[in-house]
N, C-alpha and C positions, 0 to 999 in steps of 0.2 A: 504494499500500499503506500502510495506517495504521501509524504507528509508536507504541509506548508505553515507559514506564520501569517497571521492575521493581525490587523492592528485594530485594537478597541480599547475605549477609555478605561483606565485603570480600575475605576468602580465597576465595571461591567466584568473584566478579568477576574475580580476578586469575587464577585457574586458567583460567577461561574465556577470558580475554584471551590466555594464553599458548597454549592449545590452537588459538585461531583464528590468530594469528599463525604459529604452526607449520605450519598447514594452508594459510595464504595467503588465508583467508577472512574474512568479517565474524563478529563474535561472534553475530549473530543466525543466521547459517547455521550455525555451530558448534552452537548451541543446537538448532536444528531437527534437525540429524543426529542428535544425542544422543536427542532425543525420538524420532525415528524408528526408532532402532536399539533402543530399549527397550520391550519389551513391557509391556502395560499391561492384562491380561486382567481385573483386577478394580480398577478405577479409584477405588471408594470406599474398599476397603481401603487402597489407596495415598495418597490423601488423608487418610484417618484417621491413618495413620502419619506422614505429613509434618506434620500439625497436631500431634500428640502430641510429635514430636521438636523441631520448629522452632517451635511456639506461643509459648513463653516468650520466645524470642530475638526473635521478629517483634513480640511485644506491647511490649517494650522499645525497639524500633526506631520503632514508631508514633508 
């Protein structure tokens, strides 16, 4: 399996770590479970919303 790094705010990273530790799974598995449990009927709208809300922060991190 190919691995990669994603940039997220530290608070998100910490929440993901806490969730994974509480469930006794890796952070990758915790993230996969969250994605599997989240309906995404309109991915374009979702991505537009994420870009609008997180874009300025992500620009500063880049």
